[in-house]
C-alpha positions in Angstrom: 146.3 200.2 -75.2 142.4 198.8 -75.7 143.9 195.6 -75.4 145.6 196.4 -72.2 142.2 197.9 -71.0 140.5 194.8 -71.7 142.9 192.7 -70.3 143.3 194.4 -67.2 138.8 194.8 -66.6 138.9 191.2 -67.9 141.5 190.8 -64.6 139.7 191.9 -62.4 136.0 190.9 -63.1 138.0 187.4 -62.7 137.8 188.5 -59.1 135.1 190.1 -58.8 134.1 185.6 -59.6 136.7 184.5 -57.2 136.8 186.3 -54.7 140.1 187.1 -55.3 143.2 186.4 -57.2 145.4 182.2 -57.6 148.1 182.4 -55.3 147.8 186.5 -54.8 146.9 187.8 -50.9 143.9 190.3 -52.4 140.6 190.2 -51.9 137.9 192.2 -54.7 138.4 195.2 -53.2 142.1 194.9 -53.8 141.7 193.5 -57.7 139.8 196.4 -58.0 142.3 199.2 -56.3 145.4 197.2 -58.3 143.6 197.1 -61.5 142.6 200.8 -61.0 146.6 201.9 -60.3 147.2 200.1 -63.3 144.8 202.2 -65.4 146.4 204.8 -64.1 150.0 203.6 -64.3 150.1 202.7 -68.2 148.1 205.9 -68.8 144.8 204.4 -69.9 143.2 206.5 -67.4 144.6 209.7 -66.0 144.3 210.9 -62.4 141.8 213.7 -63.4 140.1 211.4 -65.8 140.0 208.8 -62.8 138.7 210.8 -60.2 136.1 212.4 -62.3 134.7 209.2 -63.1 134.2 208.7 -59.3 130.3 209.1 -58.5 130.6 211.4 -55.3 127.6 211.4 -54.6 126.8 207.7 -54.3 129.8 207.3 -52.2 128.9 210.0 -49.8 125.9 208.8 -49.2 127.3 205.3 -48.6 129.5 206.9 -46.0 126.8 208.8 -44.6 124.8 205.6 -43.6 127.7 203.5 -42.4 128.0 206.1 -39.7 124.4 206.6 -38.8 124.6 202.4 -38.3 127.4 202.5 -36.7 125.5 204.5 -33.8 122.4 202.0 -33.9 125.1 199.5 -33.6 127.6 201.2 -30.9 124.2 202.3 -28.5 123.0 198.8 -28.7 119.8 199.1 -30.8 120.3 195.9 -32.5 121.2 194.2 -29.6 118.2 195.5 -27.9 116.4 195.0 -30.4 117.2 191.2 -31.2 116.7 190.4 -27.9 113.3 191.8 -27.6 112.1 190.1 -30.5 113.4 186.4 -29.1 112.1 187.0 -25.5 107.7 187.8 -27.4 106.3 184.4 -26.4 105.4 183.8 -29.4 105.2 180.2 -31.4 108.5 179.2 -32.5 107.1 180.5 -36.3 105.6 183.5 -34.7 109.1 184.7 -33.7 110.8 183.6 -37.1 108.1 185.8 -38.7 108.7 189.2 -36.1 112.4 188.7 -36.6 111.9 188.5 -40.4 109.7 191.5 -40.3 111.8 193.2 -37.7 115.0 192.2 -39.4 113.6 193.4 -43.5 112.5 196.8 -42.1 116.2 197.3 -39.8 117.8 196.4 -43.5 115.7 199.1 -45.8 117.4 201.8 -43.5 120.8 200.7 -42.4 121.9 198.4 -44.3 121.5 194.7 -44.9 125.6 193.8 -43.8 125.2 196.2 -40.6 122.7 194.4 -39.3 123.4 190.7 -39.9 126.7 191.9 -38.3 125.1 193.0 -35.3 122.1 190.6 -35.1 123.7 187.5 -36.1 125.3 186.2 -32.8 122.5 188.2 -30.2 120.1 185.9 -32.0 122.2 183.2 -31.8 122.4 183.1 -27.7 118.7 184.0 -27.8 118.0 180.8 -30.0 120.8 178.8 -27.2 118.4 180.2 -24.1 115.0 179.3 -25.8 116.6 175.7 -27.1 115.5 176.4 -30.5 117.2 175.4 -33.2 119.0 178.8 -34.4 119.7 177.0 -38.5 116.0 178.0 -39.1 116.6 181.3 -37.7 119.8 182.7 -39.4 118.8 181.6 -42.8 115.3 183.3 -42.4 117.7 186.3 -41.0 119.6 186.2 -44.1 117.2 186.1 -46.2 115.1 189.0 -44.5 117.6 190.8 -44.7 118.2 190.3 -48.6 114.5 191.0 -49.3 113.9 194.0 -46.8 116.9 195.6 -48.5 114.9 195.8 -51.4 112.0 198.0 -49.8 114.1 201.4 -50.1 117.3 203.4 -52.6 119.1 202.6 -48.6 119.0 199.5 -48.3 122.4 198.0 -49.7 124.9 199.3 -51.6 123.4 198.9 -55.6 120.4 200.6 -54.5 121.9 203.7 -53.4 123.6 203.5 -56.3 120.9 202.9 -59.0 118.9 205.9 -57.2 121.9 208.4 -57.1 123.0 207.7 -60.9 119.6 207.6 -62.0 118.4 210.3 -59.9 115.0 207.9 -59.1 112.8 209.3 -56.2 112.3 208.4 -53.2 109.4 207.9 -52.2 108.3 206.2 -55.7 110.5 203.8 -55.7 109.1 202.8 -52.0 106.1 202.4 -53.8 107.2 200.1 -56.1 109.1 198.2 -54.3 106.7 197.6 -51.7 104.5 195.2 -53.3 107.1 192.7 -54.3 109.1 192.6 -50.3 106.3 192.2 -48.8 104.7 188.9 -50.9 108.7 188.4 -51.1 108.8 188.1 -47.0 106.0 186.1 -46.8 107.1 183.6 -49.8 110.4 183.3 -47.9 109.3 183.0 -44.2 106.5 180.0 -45.9 109.0 178.2 -47.2 111.5 178.2 -44.2 108.3 176.5 -41.9 107.2 174.6 -44.6 110.9 172.6 -44.4 110.8 173.1 -41.0 107.7 171.1 -40.5 107.6 171.8 -36.9 111.3 170.4 -36.0 111.9 173.8 -34.5 113.9 172.2 -30.8 117.5 172.3 -31.0 118.6 169.3 -29.3 122.7 169.3 -29.3 124.5 170.5 -26.6 124.3 174.0 -26.5 127.7 175.9 -29.3 129.8 177.9 -28.1 132.1 180.5 -29.5 135.4 179.0 -30.5 138.8 180.2 -29.0 139.5 183.7 -30.2 136.9 184.2 -31.4 135.7 187.8 -32.0 132.2 189.6 -32.5 132.2 193.3 -31.9 128.3 193.0 -32.5 127.7 190.9 -29.0 126.7 192.1 -26.3 126.5 196.1 -26.3 124.4 196.7 -23.8 121.2 199.9 -24.5 123.0 203.4 -24.5 118.9 205.0 -24.8 120.7 208.3 -25.4 122.9 207.1 -27.9 120.5 205.5 -29.5 117.5 207.8 -29.9 120.0 210.5 -31.4 120.4 208.1 -34.4 117.0 206.9 -34.6 116.1 211.1 -34.4 118.6 211.9 -37.6 117.7 208.5 -39.2 114.2 209.3 -39.2 115.1 213.3 -40.2 116.7 211.6 -43.1 113.7 209.7 -44.4 111.7 212.4 -43.9 113.4 214.4 -46.0 114.1 212.1 -48.6 110.5 211.4 -49.3 109.4 215.3 -48.9 112.4 217.0 -49.2 113.6 218.8 -52.5 118.0 218.9 -51.2 119.7 216.2 -52.6 120.1 213.4 -50.5 123.7 213.2 -50.3 123.8 216.4 -48.7 121.3 216.4 -46.2 123.0 212.6 -45.5 126.6 214.1 -44.8 124.9 216.4 -42.3 122.9 213.8 -40.8 126.2 212.2 -41.0 128.0 214.8 -39.1 125.5 215.5 -36.0 126.2 212.2 -35.0 129.8 212.6 -34.9 129.0 216.2 -33.1 128.9 213.8 -29.8 130.8 214.4 -25.8 130.8 211.0 -25.0 131.7 209.1 -28.2 134.3 209.1 -29.7 134.9 209.7 -33.3 137.2 206.9 -34.1 134.8 203.9 -32.3 132.5 205.1 -35.7 134.6 205.7 -37.9 136.6 202.4 -37.5 132.7 200.6 -38.1 133.2 202.2 -41.5 133.3 199.9 -43.7 136.1 201.7 -45.4 137.4 198.5 -47.5 134.1 198.7 -49.6 134.0 202.6 -50.6 137.2 201.5 -51.8 135.8 199.1 -53.9 133.0 201.0 -55.5 135.7 204.0 -56.2 137.9 201.3 -58.1 135.3 200.1 -60.0 134.4 203.5 -61.1 137.7 203.9 -62.5 137.4 200.4 -64.2 134.4 200.9 -65.4 134.9 203.7 -67.4 138.3 203.1 -68.5 135.8 200.4 -70.9 133.1 202.3 -71.2 136.2 205.0 -72.8 137.6 202.4 -75.2 134.7 201.5 -77.2 134.6 197.8 -76.3 131.5 197.9 -74.0 129.6 199.7 -76.4 130.8 197.5 -79.1 129.9 194.5 -77.1 126.5 195.5 -76.6 125.4 196.1 -80.5 127.1 193.0 -80.9 124.6 191.5 -79.0 121.7 193.3 -80.0 122.7 193.0 -83.6 122.4 188.6 -82.2 118.7 189.4 -80.5 119.7 190.0 -77.5 118.6 193.7 -75.9 120.1 194.3 -73.0 118.3 197.8 -72.7 114.9 195.8 -73.2 113.7 194.5 -69.8 113.2 190.8 -70.5 117.2 190.6 -71.1 118.4 193.4 -68.1 116.3 191.5 -65.6 118.5 188.0 -66.7 121.2 189.8 -67.1 121.0 191.3 -64.1 120.0 188.0 -62.4 122.9 186.1 -63.7 126.1 189.2 -63.1 124.5 189.2 -59.8 125.9 185.9 -58.9 129.0 185.5 -60.7 130.6 189.0 -60.2 128.4 190.4 -57.3 125.4 192.4 -57.2 127.4 196.2 -56.8 129.9 195.1 -60.0 127.0 194.0 -61.9 124.7 197.1 -61.2 127.9 199.1 -61.9 128.0 197.4 -65.4 124.6 197.8 -66.5 123.3 200.5 -65.5 124.9 202.5 -69.4 121.8 200.2 -70.7 118.9 201.9 -68.0 116.8 203.5 -70.2 113.8 202.0 -69.4 111.2 204.4 -67.0 111.1 201.3 -64.7 114.9 199.8 -65.6 116.4 201.5 -62.7 113.8 199.9 -59.7 114.2 196.4 -62.1 117.9 196.7 -61.4 117.4 197.5 -58.1 114.8 194.7 -57.3 116.6 192.1 -59.2 120.5 192.7 -58.3 119.1 192.6 -54.5 117.0 189.5 -54.7 119.4 187.8 -56.5 121.9 187.6 -53.1 119.2 185.0 -51.8 120.6 182.5 -54.5 124.3 181.2 -53.4 125.7 182.1 -49.7 128.5 183.7 -52.0 125.7 185.8 -53.3 125.2 188.2 -50.9 127.8 189.3 -48.2 124.9 189.4 -45.3 125.1 185.7 -46.2 128.7 185.3 -45.3 128.6 187.0 -42.3 125.4 185.1 -41.0 127.2 181.6 -42.2 130.5 182.8 -40.2 129.6 184.0 -37.8 127.3 180.6 -36.9 130.3 178.6 -37.5 132.0 180.5 -34.5 129.9 179.0 -32.7 129.8 175.2 -34.9 126.7 175.7 -36.1 127.5 174.8 -39.7 125.3 175.9 -42.6 127.5 174.8 -45.9 126.2 175.3 -49.4 123.6 172.8 -49.9 121.9 173.6 -46.1 121.4 177.4 -47.5 120.9 176.6 -50.9 117.8 174.3 -49.7 116.0 177.9 -48.7 118.4 180.2 -50.3 117.3 178.6 -54.5 113.8 178.5 -53.8 113.0 181.7 -52.0 115.4 183.4 -54.5 113.0 181.6 -57.6 110.3 182.6 -55.7 110.7 186.3 -54.8 112.2 186.9 -58.3 109.1 185.6 -60.1 106.8 187.7 -57.7 108.9 190.8 -59.0 108.8 189.8 -62.6 104.8 189.3 -62.5 104.6 192.7 -60.5 107.3 194.6 -63.3 105.0 192.9 -66.3 102.4 194.2 -64.6 103.4 197.5 -63.9 105.2 197.7 -67.9 101.5 196.8 -69.2 99.8 199.5 -67.3 102.2 203.0 -68.8 101.6 200.9 -71.8 98.3 201.5 -71.6 98.6 204.9 -70.1 96.3 205.2 -67.4 
């Protein structure tokens, strides 16, 4: 049975690396779901154990904030905010700074993927009107969304998982992340401005969306009441997380329920924007990882690596493993694999920061990157892997260096007993 479990685990994580499986119409979610089904089918995991392996607080928190983000998107808030940024009479570099700061702030609260999905088409249209080259702004959007999402325990799915599993204090994590995120955002802006070297003007004909392209996030007029309702719920949730003693998933679920109670906005519209595939991916990976943990294989591999001098539960190897795995199997599966090794007081913030910041390295490193590049391609704006890498690689290395220096200082500060 152990060999069967290992085989299924390897196939699932091969699917995470490739984004699917050869000759089959499966994405990462489909591969993970079939892996979980296979494990249950061969009695490697019972139905009860499979259900028990799913970390329900994480699923509830993720679902709840998907509802909050859907409310903001349907209320036209993202479109309105993007148009406001673009209408400011700043110089191009200043406009980029305002955009990146705004996107980072939104991503810290409303999830980076949703922000990129809603903002990208509006940002392209705004750049066209001002005759600005949209590529630097699109790269700034993707980079700042990934960096900003690291600022809180609700900014992206893996941070939610880390915060819920390790029970990290919400305000305590923000205090840990504020310096590396702030300095990382500044470094990303400086690198983009330096690479542009003053060439901000868009001289090509205005690109248009290709036939049949649909961007459900664009051209949504501002509904002040629905937007205000979403902002009020989000503000109450943040305050409750910061000062309240209640479980975050309970408070968030109540907030989602309040938003679904509407006389004008049908629940099918809101729930239609929930990323159900991501929720299924989480649940399936919980089952797959539970099976490999219960088999004893994971413990043996970790022990063998420790015997060879690589102690993954120590901070430096954990930092490196998080960076590598986040770009090989994607950040959520990487975090799921490494969470059992998070024993040090700083291990939780380390996992959250490194897995989030690593997403800027390559286009495939983050769903946010893919969303931005795909939306641009539908408007004949090509951002290939080379163009992205000219910004993504130096931004990733710089932000990770900043995070590493900060974490080293924090560890030494804790060791001194101060």
